ZAKEVEX-556078 format. One record per residue (C-alpha): residue number from 0; x, z, y. Coordinates in steps of 0.2 Angstrom, whole numbers, m for minus. Layout:
BEGIN
(NUM; (X; Z; Y))
...
END
This chain:
BEGIN
(0; (m1; m1; 1))
(1; (9; m4; 17))
(2; (9; 7; 30))
(3; (m2; m2; 43))
(4; (m11; m16; 37))
(5; (m7; m34; 35))
(6; (m12; m44; 51))
(7; (m18; m59; 44))
(8; (m26; m73; 55))
(9; (m35; m85; 44))
(10; (m39; m99; 53))
(11; (m55; m114; 48))
(12; (m63; m127; 52))
(13; (m79; m126; 44))
(14; (m91; m112; 48))
(15; (m108; m117; 45))
(16; (m119; m111; 30))
(17; (m119; m121; 14))
(18; (m100; m128; 13))
(19; (m90; m119; 0))
(20; (m76; m116; 12))
(21; (m88; m106; 21))
(22; (m93; m100; 7))
(23; (m76; m93; 3))
(24; (m72; m86; 20))
(25; (m87; m75; 19))
(26; (m80; m69; 3))
(27; (m64; m65; 9))
(28; (m72; m56; 25))
(29; (m82; m44; 14))
(30; (m71; m38; 0))
(31; (m54; m36; 7))
(32; (m47; m21; 8))
(33; (m46; m17; 26))
(34; (m33; m3; 21))
(35; (m21; m19; 16))
(36; (m26; m32; 26))
(37; (m34; m33; 44))
(38; (m43; m51; 45))
(39; (m44; m60; 62))
(40; (m57; m76; 59))
(41; (m51; m91; 70))
(42; (m58; m107; 76))
(43; (m49; m120; 82))
(44; (m66; m130; 89))
(45; (m78; m124; 102))
(46; (m93; m112; 98))
(47; (m108; m121; 89))
(48; (m124; m120; 102))
(49; (m134; m114; 87))
(50; (m129; m96; 86))
(51; (m138; m97; 68))
(52; (m126; m108; 61))
(53; (m113; m96; 56))
(54; (m113; m83; 47))
(55; (m116; m68; 60))
(56; (m105; m55; 48))
(57; (m88; m64; 53))
(58; (m84; m63; 71))
(59; (m75; m79; 73))
(60; (m65; m82; 89))
(61; (m66; m100; 94))
(62; (m54; m109; 107))
(63; (m65; m121; 114))
(64; (m56; m138; 115))
(65; (m43; m136; 127))
(66; (m26; m130; 126))
(67; (m32; m123; 108))
(68; (m11; m123; 106))
(69; (m8; m109; 120))
(70; (m22; m101; 112))
(71; (m19; m101; 95))
(72; (m2; m94; 96))
(73; (m5; m79; 107))
(74; (m20; m75; 94))
(75; (m6; m76; 81))
(76; (10; m66; 91))
(77; (6; m51; 81))
(78; (2; m58; 66))
(79; (12; m55; 49))
(80; (2; m71; 39))
(81; (m8; m85; 45))
(82; (m19; m92; 33))
(83; (m28; m110; 33))
(84; (m39; m120; 24))
(85; (m25; m134; 18))
(86; (m18; m149; 17))
(87; (m22; m153; 36))
(88; (m19; m143; 51))
(89; (m5; m147; 61))
(90; (m11; m137; 75))
(91; (m15; m123; 65))
(92; (6; m124; 58))
(93; (13; m127; 73))
(94; (6; m114; 82))
(95; (11; m100; 69))
(96; (28; m108; 68))
(97; (31; m108; 87))
(98; (25; m88; 87))
(99; (36; m83; 73))
(100; (23; m78; 62))
(101; (34; m73; 44))
(102; (22; m81; 33))
(103; (12; m96; 33))
(104; (m1; m100; 16))
(105; (m11; m115; 15))
(106; (m27; m112; 2))
(107; (m32; m130; m6))
(108; (m51; m133; m8))
(109; (m47; m151; m11))
(110; (m38; m161; m25))
(111; (m26; m167; m13))
(112; (m8; m164; m9))
(113; (m2; m153; 3))
(114; (14; m144; 10))
(115; (13; m157; 24))
(116; (26; m146; 32))
(117; (40; m139; 22))
(118; (39; m122; 33))
(119; (24; m118; 23))
(120; (28; m104; 13))
(121; (12; m105; m2))
(122; (m2; m117; m7))
(123; (m16; m109; m16))
(124; (m26; m121; m26))
(125; (m43; m118; m32))
(126; (m41; m126; m50))
(127; (m27; m129; m59))
(128; (m32; m148; m57))
(129; (m27; m146; m40))
(130; (m13; m140; m42))
(131; (m4; m151; m53))
(132; (m4; m164; m38))
(133; (4; m153; m23))
(134; (22; m157; m20))
(135; (33; m142; m25))
(136; (24; m137; m39))
(137; (37; m118; m35))
(138; (25; m116; m21))
(139; (9; m118; m28))
(140; (m2; m105; m35))
(141; (m19; m106; m43))
(142; (m31; m90; m35))
(143; (m50; m97; m45))
(144; (m63; m96; m30))
(145; (m76; m80; m35))
(146; (m93; m77; m30))
(147; (m104; m62; m26))
(148; (m117; m62; m41))
(149; (m128; m51; m30))
(150; (m132; m66; m20))
(151; (m136; m74; m34))
(152; (m150; m64; m46))
(153; (m152; m72; m63))
(154; (m172; m71; m61))
(155; (m181; m87; m65))
(156; (m193; m93; m52))
(157; (m210; m103; m56))
(158; (m205; m121; m54))
(159; (m220; m136; m53))
(160; (m231; m134; m67))
(161; (m224; m141; m84))
(162; (m207; m152; m77))
(163; (m192; m150; m81))
(164; (m181; m148; m67))
(165; (m163; m157; m63))
(166; (m154; m152; m47))
(167; (m137; m161; m37))
(168; (m131; m149; m26))
(169; (m118; m158; m14))
(170; (m114; m168; m1))
(171; (m119; m188; m1))
(172; (m102; m193; 3))
(173; (m95; m184; m10))
(174; (m83; m195; m22))
(175; (m93; m196; m38))
(176; (m95; m204; m53))
(177; (m112; m204; m52))
(178; (m128; m196; m43))
(179; (m141; m189; m50))
(180; (m153; m202; m45))
(181; (m143; m217; m52))
(182; (m147; m208; m66))
(183; (m166; m209; m65))
(184; (m172; m222; m75))
(185; (m160; m216; m89))
(186; (m165; m198; m91))
(187; (m183; m201; m86))
(188; (m185; m211; m102))
(189; (m179; m195; m111))
(190; (m190; m183; m101))
(191; (m207; m192; m93))
(192; (m210; m175; m87))
(193; (m193; m173; m79))
(194; (m191; m171; m58))
(195; (m175; m173; m48))
(196; (m169; m165; m33))
(197; (m155; m170; m20))
(198; (m150; m155; m10))
(199; (m134; m155; 2))
(200; (m129; m166; 16))
(201; (m133; m185; 17))
(202; (m146; m181; 3))
(203; (m160; m191; 13))
(204; (m166; m203; 3))
(205; (m184; m210; m1))
(206; (m192; m198; m10))
(207; (m204; m203; m25))
(208; (m214; m194; m36))
(209; (m200; m189; m50))
(210; (m183; m191; m36))
(211; (m184; m178; m20))
(212; (m172; m179; m8))
(213; (m172; m163; 0))
(214; (m157; m163; 12))
(215; (m147; m151; 17))
(216; (m155; m134; 13))
(217; (m153; m113; 17))
(218; (m164; m107; 0))
(219; (m152; m116; m10))
(220; (m151; m101; m20))
(221; (m170; m100; m25))
(222; (m167; m120; m29))
(223; (m156; m113; m44))
(224; (m166; m101; m49))
(225; (m182; m116; m51))
(226; (m168; m128; m58))
(227; (m167; m129; m76))
(228; (m148; m140; m77))
(229; (m135; m144; m63))
(230; (m129; m163; m64))
(231; (m112; m162; m54))
(232; (m101; m177; m58))
(233; (m90; m178; m43))
(234; (m74; m187; m47))
(235; (m58; m174; m47))
(236; (m67; m157; m44))
(237; (m58; m147; m35))
(238; (m67; m131; m40))
(239; (m88; m132; m41))
(240; (m91; m117; m33))
(241; (m110; m124; m30))
(242; (m111; m125; m52))
(243; (m103; m107; m55))
(244; (m119; m102; m42))
(245; (m131; m112; m53))
(246; (m124; m103; m69))
(247; (m126; m84; m60))
(248; (m145; m89; m58))
(249; (m148; m97; m76))
(250; (m148; m117; m72))
(251; (m135; m124; m83))
(252; (m124; m136; m77))
(253; (m119; m155; m83))
(254; (m102; m158; m76))
(255; (m87; m171; m75))
(256; (m71; m163; m86))
(257; (m60; m171; m75))
(258; (m59; m157; m61))
(259; (m59; m141; m60))
(260; (m77; m140; m67))
(261; (m68; m139; m83))
(262; (m59; m125; m81))
(263; (m75; m114; m77))
(264; (m86; m120; m89))
(265; (m85; m121; m109))
(266; (m95; m136; m117))
(267; (m109; m131; m128))
(268; (m106; m109; m124))
(269; (m111; m110; m106))
(270; (m112; m127; m100))
(271; (m111; m144; m105))
(272; (m95; m155; m98))
(273; (m95; m176; m102))
(274; (m84; m190; m99))
(275; (m93; m196; m82))
(276; (m83; m212; m82))
(277; (m95; m214; m98))
(278; (m114; m219; m91))
(279; (m116; m219; m110))
(280; (m109; m203; m113))
(281; (m117; m192; m99))
(282; (m134; m199; m106))
(283; (m129; m194; m122))
(284; (m124; m175; m117))
(285; (m142; m173; m106))
(286; (m153; m179; m123))
(287; (m141; m166; m131))
(288; (m147; m155; m119))
(289; (m164; m159; m118))
(290; (m166; m157; m136))
(291; (m162; m138; m135))
(292; (m173; m132; m118))
(293; (m181; m117; m121))
(294; (m175; m114; m138))
(295; (m163; m98; m143))
(296; (m148; m106; m140))
(297; (m153; m112; m122))
(298; (m156; m94; m117))
(299; (m139; m90; m126))
(300; (m131; m103; m114))
(301; (m141; m97; m99))
(302; (m133; m79; m103))
(303; (m117; m85; m108))
(304; (m117; m94; m89))
(305; (m121; m79; m80))
(306; (m109; m69; m87))
(307; (m94; m79; m84))
(308; (m100; m77; m66))
(309; (m99; m59; m67))
(310; (m86; m58; m77))
(311; (m73; m70; m71))
(312; (m76; m75; m56))
(313; (m79; m58; m47))
(314; (m78; m55; m28))
(315; (m64; m43; m30))
(316; (m55; m50; m44))
(317; (m52; m66; m33))
(318; (m47; m55; m17))
(319; (m37; m46; m26))
(320; (m26; m59; m31))
(321; (m24; m63; m12))
(322; (m22; m47; m7))
(323; (m7; m45; m20))
(324; (0; m62; m13))
(325; (m1; m56; 4))
(326; (8; m41; m2))
(327; (21; m52; m8))
(328; (26; m63; 4))
(329; (26; m46; 16))
(330; (37; m41; 5))
(331; (51; m56; 5))
(332; (47; m59; 24))
(333; (45; m43; 33))
(334; (33; m38; 45))
(335; (31; m47; 61))
(336; (42; m39; 76))
(337; (39; m46; 94))
(338; (29; m59; 98))
(339; (27; m75; 106))
(340; (18; m77; 123))
(341; (27; m88; 137))
(342; (31; m105; 140))
(343; (19; m110; 126))
(344; (22; m130; 125))
(345; (15; m141; 113))
(346; (23; m148; 100))
(347; (22; m165; 95))
(348; (14; m161; 79))
(349; (2; m150; 87))
(350; (m3; m165; 94))
(351; (m5; m173; 83))
(352; (m21; m164; 80))
(353; (m28; m163; 95))
(354; (m26; m183; 98))
(355; (m36; m183; 79))
(356; (m49; m171; 85))
(357; (m50; m182; 103))
(358; (m51; m200; 93))
(359; (m70; m199; 90))
(360; (m76; m194; 108))
(361; (m66; m205; 120))
(362; (m50; m215; 123))
(363; (m45; m206; 139))
(364; (m44; m189; 129))
(365; (m33; m198; 120))
(366; (m24; m209; 131))
(367; (m18; m190; 140))
(368; (m12; m183; 123))
(369; (m3; m198; 119))
(370; (7; m198; 136))
(371; (12; m179; 132))
(372; (18; m183; 114))
(373; (29; m197; 123))
(374; (35; m184; 137))
(375; (38; m170; 124))
(376; (55; m167; 116))
(377; (50; m162; 99))
(378; (47; m176; 85))
(379; (36; m177; 74))
(380; (43; m170; 58))
(381; (30; m175; 45))
(382; (25; m192; 40))
(383; (8; m183; 38))
(384; (7; m181; 55))
(385; (15; m201; 58))
(386; (4; m209; 48))
(387; (m12; m203; 58))
(388; (m5; m207; 73))
(389; (0; m225; 67))
(390; (m20; m227; 61))
(391; (m26; m221; 80))
(392; (m13; m235; 89))
(393; (m23; m247; 75))
(394; (m37; m240; 82))
(395; (m34; m244; 101))
(396; (m27; m260; 98))
(397; (m44; m265; 91))
(398; (m53; m256; 106))
(399; (m41; m266; 119))
(400; (m32; m250; 122))
(401; (m17; m258; 120))
(402; (m9; m244; 134))
(403; (m12; m230; 120))
(404; (m7; m238; 105))
(405; (11; m243; 115))
(406; (13; m225; 120))
(407; (10; m222; 103))
(408; (19; m232; 95))
(409; (35; m229; 105))
(410; (34; m211; 102))
(411; (36; m216; 81))
(412; (50; m227; 84))
(413; (59; m214; 97))
(414; (55; m202; 83))
(415; (64; m213; 67))
(416; (46; m218; 59))
(417; (50; m238; 56))
(418; (38; m243; 45))
(419; (40; m261; 48))
(420; (20; m265; 47))
(421; (20; m253; 63))
(422; (32; m260; 73))
(423; (25; m276; 70))
(424; (9; m271; 77))
(425; (20; m263; 91))
(426; (30; m280; 92))
(427; (10; m287; 96))
(428; (7; m278; 111))
(429; (17; m271; 120))
(430; (26; m276; 138))
(431; (44; m283; 138))
(432; (55; m271; 141))
(433; (75; m267; 135))
(434; (66; m253; 122))
(435; (57; m262; 113))
(436; (66; m282; 112))
(437; (80; m266; 108))
(438; (67; m263; 93))
(439; (65; m280; 89))
(440; (83; m283; 89))
(441; (85; m269; 77))
(442; (70; m276; 64))
(443; (80; m292; 65))
(444; (95; m288; 59))
(445; (86; m276; 43))
(446; (71; m291; 39))
(447; (79; m307; 45))
(448; (68; m316; 35))
(449; (52; m310; 45))
(450; (46; m328; 54))
(451; (30; m317; 63))
(452; (42; m307; 72))
(453; (55; m321; 75))
(454; (39; m328; 83))
(455; (38; m313; 94))
(456; (55; m312; 100))
(457; (56; m332; 102))
(458; (42; m328; 112))
(459; (47; m315; 123))
(460; (64; m323; 126))
(461; (55; m341; 135))
(462; (43; m328; 144))
(463; (59; m322; 152))
(464; (66; m342; 154))
(465; (81; m334; 144))
(466; (79; m352; 132))
(467; (97; m350; 127))
(468; (92; m333; 120))
(469; (75; m342; 113))
(470; (87; m353; 103))
(471; (98; m341; 97))
(472; (84; m333; 88))
(473; (76; m347; 81))
(474; (94; m355; 77))
(475; (95; m340; 65))
(476; (77; m339; 59))
(477; (77; m356; 54))
(478; (92; m352; 44))
(479; (82; m338; 37))
(480; (68; m348; 30))
(481; (71; m366; 29))
(482; (51; m367; 21))
(483; (44; m359; 38))
(484; (36; m376; 47))
(485; (31; m366; 62))
(486; (48; m359; 66))
(487; (54; m376; 61))
(488; (43; m386; 72))
(489; (46; m373; 88))
(490; (66; m375; 85))
(491; (63; m394; 84))
(492; (53; m395; 99))
(493; (64; m383; 111))
(494; (79; m392; 105))
(495; (73; m406; 110))
(496; (67; m399; 128))
(497; (84; m393; 130))
(498; (93; m409; 125))
(499; (85; m419; 136))
(500; (86; m406; 153))
END
């Protein structure tokens, strides 16, 4: 037990009801031992207008949209550990590094690589499925999510008379092998009395007598207690908290076997798993489950599912593993001694987060951010922040904001990110100046066989009135690309004009 509680700053972007990340935030807040951990929950966003949007039990600190980096650094001035939902949050990471926080922890709720920066100490993965894709396995640990079963009583509720209810609870845009409604015809052949319910963000299609699109619901716990089956056929599901909640509520899961769900559910014991790439296999397993519906075996599966939730995924079991992790980290790194609150300037990496944030709201703020990037003496330290900026630059070109793209590409070039595709995009829109010309010459020294850039260089020389330089570029280009007809034609045309002077 530490002499004083570990100061933990936990940042998140998901605060609304319904999402798995926000539900886990509530779990941490409710069950962390305050003798071990003193948590602060920070959202680097403006506060939602709707005060009922987020769980009132957590006193979130909202930074607002402006000066987020400075505000985060000050919030983290006395933090022993900063924790965030990975894997892309350069704003939190850079603020923690600038504040001198001893340890940085990311929680990987998605099946994607984390470890955006080398200085991240630990990647907590919610399943072995997530852990397997982490770049540095030595930094990755598995802590399964937990569930407070008190909020999901094992009490069945009345459902439509004579119906067997299949429920899918997930956002519509989630990567799925198949959504429940896409199985409707096959399920209804097996069980004409079935109803298919689809709940979650974006589940707003046109309902029929048998297929009901319910949209985002705040009574999902009641839906679990009415439904017979939870169908969740997501691709490489990182964990599957909704399936665990359904299991606690007496709703039997049928899930894909290629992700974290297979770490929760044992086929034929507390649910069913299936190779969801194979539609025939899915229908076969659904048929298997229907044949035992309402039997003693069915009741045994329901009881086993509740037992799994009660015994293997308790809140304290989950949170105690986090507490142990925090204590180990503090033992290795020591406690925070001094705070950093003066001369705080955003880094290039942290400004990437601002550019991404403003990308959908207006180009003027993106331009302002790009200008700050160009002026900072810090560099992009990770391809994970450089790549999003290149995507934004391409978007700026499409939107006719070449000046924004130019600033971004210049910064990437100066920081040593010389992706050929990015440089060619830059050359196509950049002004004719020494920096761009030097970049083009460097490019051609590496890629002398690229006729597109040879054309760029030639046109720039001709626009400057430097025919001699244009002929030099073309001569080298034609020699390197004897089959490039456009280059040869331009060379012959220019050579003829020079000789006729």
